[in-house]
Backbone as JSON, one array per atom type, in Angstrom:
{
  "sequence": "MKKILFALFSCNLIFFTNPLEAHINQKGMDKGFFIGQMIVYCILESDGVISKSEASQYIGITKRYMLNTEDVDIDIKNYVKNYRFTGVNKPCNKLIP",
  "N": [[42.48, -131.33, -24.1], [41.03, -128.88, -24.25], [39.46, -129.18, -22.0], [41.5, -129.3, -19.97], [42.39, -126.47, -20.4], [40.12, -125.13, -19.63], [39.7, -125.9, -17.23], [41.93, -124.85, -15.7], [41.29, -122.22, -16.12], [39.09, -121.81, -15.05], [39.64, -122.38, -12.19], [41.26, -119.85, -11.83], [39.41, -118.12, -11.72], [38.32, -118.87, -9.2], [39.76, -118.67, -7.36], [41.42, -116.02, -5.66], [43.9, -114.84, -6.1], [47.04, -116.05, -7.18], [47.25, -119.64, -6.25], [49.73, -120.62, -5.7], [51.49, -118.7, -5.08], [50.58, -117.96, -2.52], [52.22, -117.45, 0.14], [53.47, -115.44, -0.7], [51.71, -113.28, -1.14], [49.72, -112.99, 0.98], [47.48, -111.19, 1.77], [45.98, -111.04, -0.29], [45.18, -113.64, -0.44], [43.6, -113.67, 2.01], [41.56, -111.69, 1.58], [40.24, -112.84, -0.79], [39.35, -115.18, 0.51], [37.21, -114.16, 1.94], [35.52, -112.71, 0.49], [34.91, -114.69, -1.25], [33.6, -116.47, 0.79], [31.39, -114.87, 1.25], [29.89, -114.55, -1.2], [29.54, -117.34, -2.03], [27.47, -117.61, 0.45], [25.37, -116.09, -0.25], [24.61, -116.8, -2.53], [23.38, -119.24, -1.97], [21.52, -118.88, -0.22], [19.92, -116.88, -2.06], [19.13, -118.85, -3.76], [17.51, -120.52, -2.19], [18.47, -122.96, -0.85], [19.56, -122.35, 1.88], [18.41, -120.87, 4.32], [17.53, -117.54, 5.46], [18.09, -116.61, 8.01], [20.2, -118.57, 8.53], [22.19, -118.05, 6.35], [22.83, -115.51, 7.17], [24.07, -116.19, 9.92], [26.25, -117.91, 9.24], [27.71, -116.11, 7.7], [28.14, -114.24, 9.56], [29.88, -115.84, 11.22], [32.02, -116.33, 9.38], [32.78, -113.37, 9.3], [33.71, -112.83, 12.04], [35.51, -114.51, 12.37], [37.54, -113.92, 10.42], [38.17, -111.13, 11.75], [38.95, -111.64, 14.04], [41.29, -113.12, 13.78], [44.73, -113.53, 14.35], [46.61, -113.45, 12.2], [45.57, -112.19, 10.17], [45.75, -109.03, 8.08], [45.69, -105.75, 9.01], [44.67, -104.06, 7.01], [43.01, -105.95, 5.7], [41.25, -106.61, 8.05], [40.08, -104.0, 8.12], [38.84, -103.73, 5.78], [36.95, -105.93, 5.9], [35.25, -104.99, 8.04], [33.9, -102.86, 6.99], [32.74, -103.8, 4.87], [30.04, -103.79, 4.36], [29.4, -101.27, 3.51], [30.64, -100.85, 1.19], [29.28, -101.25, -1.05], [29.64, -103.29, -3.17], [28.24, -105.6, -2.98], [25.35, -105.47, -3.18], [22.74, -106.58, -2.91], [23.29, -108.57, -0.98], [23.55, -107.6, 1.14], [21.8, -107.42, 3.35], [22.12, -109.77, 4.35], [24.42, -109.55, 6.21], [25.8, -109.48, 9.35]],
  "CA": [[43.35, -130.14, -24.26], [40.17, -128.04, -24.2], [39.17, -129.47, -20.76], [42.58, -128.88, -19.07], [42.34, -125.35, -20.19], [38.81, -124.69, -18.95], [39.76, -125.95, -15.64], [42.92, -123.7, -15.3], [40.85, -120.8, -16.26], [37.98, -121.93, -13.96], [40.58, -122.1, -10.82], [41.77, -118.53, -11.64], [38.42, -117.38, -11.17], [37.66, -119.21, -8.04], [41.17, -118.22, -6.59], [41.45, -114.7, -5.96], [45.18, -114.86, -6.3], [47.58, -117.45, -7.75], [47.58, -120.19, -4.91], [51.0, -121.22, -5.31], [52.2, -117.7, -4.63], [49.93, -117.78, -1.42], [53.01, -117.13, 1.11], [53.94, -114.12, -0.95], [50.41, -112.41, -1.19], [48.6, -113.25, 1.87], [46.46, -110.41, 1.81], [45.11, -111.28, -1.47], [44.58, -114.94, -0.33], [42.64, -113.66, 2.94], [40.5, -110.94, 1.03], [39.48, -113.72, -1.63], [38.75, -116.07, 1.17], [36.24, -113.64, 2.87], [34.61, -112.49, -0.54], [34.4, -116.06, -1.77], [32.43, -116.95, 1.6], [30.05, -113.94, 1.27], [29.23, -114.86, -2.53], [28.58, -118.45, -1.66], [26.21, -117.7, 0.85], [24.55, -115.11, -0.89], [23.81, -117.53, -3.85], [22.71, -120.39, -1.46], [20.22, -117.79, 0.37], [19.08, -116.61, -2.93], [18.2, -119.96, -4.51], [16.59, -121.12, -1.33], [18.98, -123.7, -0.29], [19.57, -122.3, 3.24], [17.47, -119.85, 4.98], [18.02, -116.24, 5.45], [19.06, -116.73, 8.98], [21.22, -119.53, 8.25], [23.09, -117.37, 5.79], [23.45, -114.7, 8.3], [24.8, -116.88, 10.8], [27.34, -118.14, 8.56], [28.35, -114.73, 7.25], [28.91, -113.83, 10.96], [30.82, -116.63, 11.63], [33.02, -115.64, 8.61], [33.5, -112.3, 9.55], [34.24, -112.99, 13.23], [36.86, -115.2, 12.12], [38.48, -112.58, 9.78], [38.46, -110.05, 12.4], [39.87, -112.17, 15.24], [42.02, -114.15, 13.59], [45.93, -112.61, 14.4], [47.47, -113.57, 10.92], [44.95, -111.67, 9.23], [46.43, -108.0, 8.01], [44.93, -104.69, 9.47], [43.97, -103.65, 5.98], [42.02, -106.67, 5.36], [40.29, -106.41, 8.46], [39.07, -102.83, 7.8], [37.89, -104.17, 4.57], [35.78, -106.67, 6.21], [34.33, -104.13, 8.83], [33.38, -101.84, 6.07], [32.17, -104.52, 3.56], [28.63, -103.66, 4.12], [29.21, -100.01, 2.91], [31.31, -100.5, -0.09], [28.43, -101.31, -2.17], [30.24, -103.93, -3.71], [27.25, -106.86, -3.39], [24.34, -104.78, -2.35], [21.45, -107.35, -2.53], [23.41, -109.52, 0.0], [24.22, -106.64, 2.39], [21.01, -107.56, 4.38], [22.85, -110.84, 5.37], [25.61, -109.3, 6.86], [25.03, -108.91, 10.93]],
  "C": [[42.31, -128.86, -23.86], [39.64, -128.05, -22.55], [39.98, -129.01, -19.73], [42.32, -127.17, -19.14], [41.04, -124.69, -19.5], [38.94, -124.87, -17.48], [40.62, -125.27, -14.92], [42.12, -122.46, -15.07], [39.62, -120.95, -15.18], [38.81, -121.79, -12.53], [40.88, -120.7, -10.73], [40.26, -117.53, -11.43], [37.58, -117.64, -10.09], [38.78, -118.65, -6.96], [41.47, -116.64, -6.91], [43.02, -114.12, -6.4], [45.66, -116.35, -6.8], [47.89, -118.39, -6.26], [48.85, -120.83, -4.81], [51.93, -120.15, -4.86], [51.37, -117.12, -2.84], [50.85, -117.18, -0.18], [53.43, -115.87, 0.65], [52.69, -113.15, -0.9], [49.22, -113.01, -0.18], [47.54, -112.55, 2.0], [45.54, -110.68, 0.96], [44.41, -112.55, -0.93], [43.14, -114.57, 0.87], [41.61, -112.93, 2.17], [39.7, -112.04, -0.02], [38.77, -115.07, -0.83], [37.09, -115.46, 1.75], [35.06, -113.38, 1.37], [34.04, -113.59, -1.25], [33.4, -116.53, -0.84], [31.05, -116.04, 1.61], [29.41, -114.29, -0.17], [28.55, -116.05, -2.47], [27.6, -118.71, -1.0], [25.2, -117.17, 0.65], [23.73, -116.02, -1.86], [23.12, -118.61, -3.06], [21.53, -119.71, -0.91], [19.17, -117.54, -0.87], [18.1, -117.78, -3.88], [17.62, -120.99, -3.37], [17.22, -122.21, -0.83], [19.19, -123.66, 1.19], [18.63, -121.0, 3.39], [18.06, -118.58, 5.32], [18.94, -116.14, 6.83], [20.21, -117.62, 9.25], [22.52, -118.72, 7.93], [23.63, -116.12, 6.46], [24.36, -115.17, 9.09], [26.0, -116.94, 10.0], [28.31, -117.3, 8.07], [28.91, -114.44, 8.75], [29.79, -114.65, 11.56], [32.23, -116.45, 10.73], [33.75, -114.5, 9.17], [34.12, -112.11, 11.06], [35.54, -113.4, 12.93], [38.38, -114.26, 11.26], [39.09, -111.56, 10.65], [39.09, -110.42, 13.87], [40.89, -112.98, 14.96], [43.7, -113.11, 13.57], [46.51, -112.34, 13.07], [46.98, -112.73, 9.88], [45.75, -109.82, 9.07], [45.47, -107.0, 8.19], [44.05, -104.18, 8.24], [42.85, -104.46, 5.67], [40.69, -106.63, 6.47], [39.25, -105.08, 8.45], [38.42, -102.99, 6.77], [36.7, -105.03, 4.83], [34.88, -105.77, 7.24], [33.59, -103.52, 8.11], [32.72, -102.6, 5.0], [30.98, -103.86, 3.45], [28.23, -101.99, 3.32], [30.19, -99.78, 1.71], [30.77, -100.49, -1.24], [28.71, -102.36, -3.37], [29.01, -105.15, -4.4], [26.08, -106.11, -2.54], [23.18, -105.82, -1.98], [21.98, -108.22, -1.17], [23.98, -109.09, 1.45], [23.09, -106.99, 3.58], [21.16, -108.79, 5.23], [23.83, -110.64, 6.33], [25.12, -108.62, 8.37], [25.9, -107.91, 11.36]]
}
């Protein structure tokens, strides 16, 4: 029982919103996707798994995807454009192209 509760709690930390309500809150899923990608590449770069240039390249791909996809809401596109200036993830701002 503890393992099941831990798994449910862990999934709630991974997903920004409830995945069963993705069709209701698409903005939350898009924002969670972007933030999750940023965090993963930052962690991989800081641990030395990938180089700084590779992390910057992957972050650039994620950023271009979010900006060029028509299904993404304009509020999320503005958030992605200005993510470097939000001060949310200052150590990883050097990786954002």
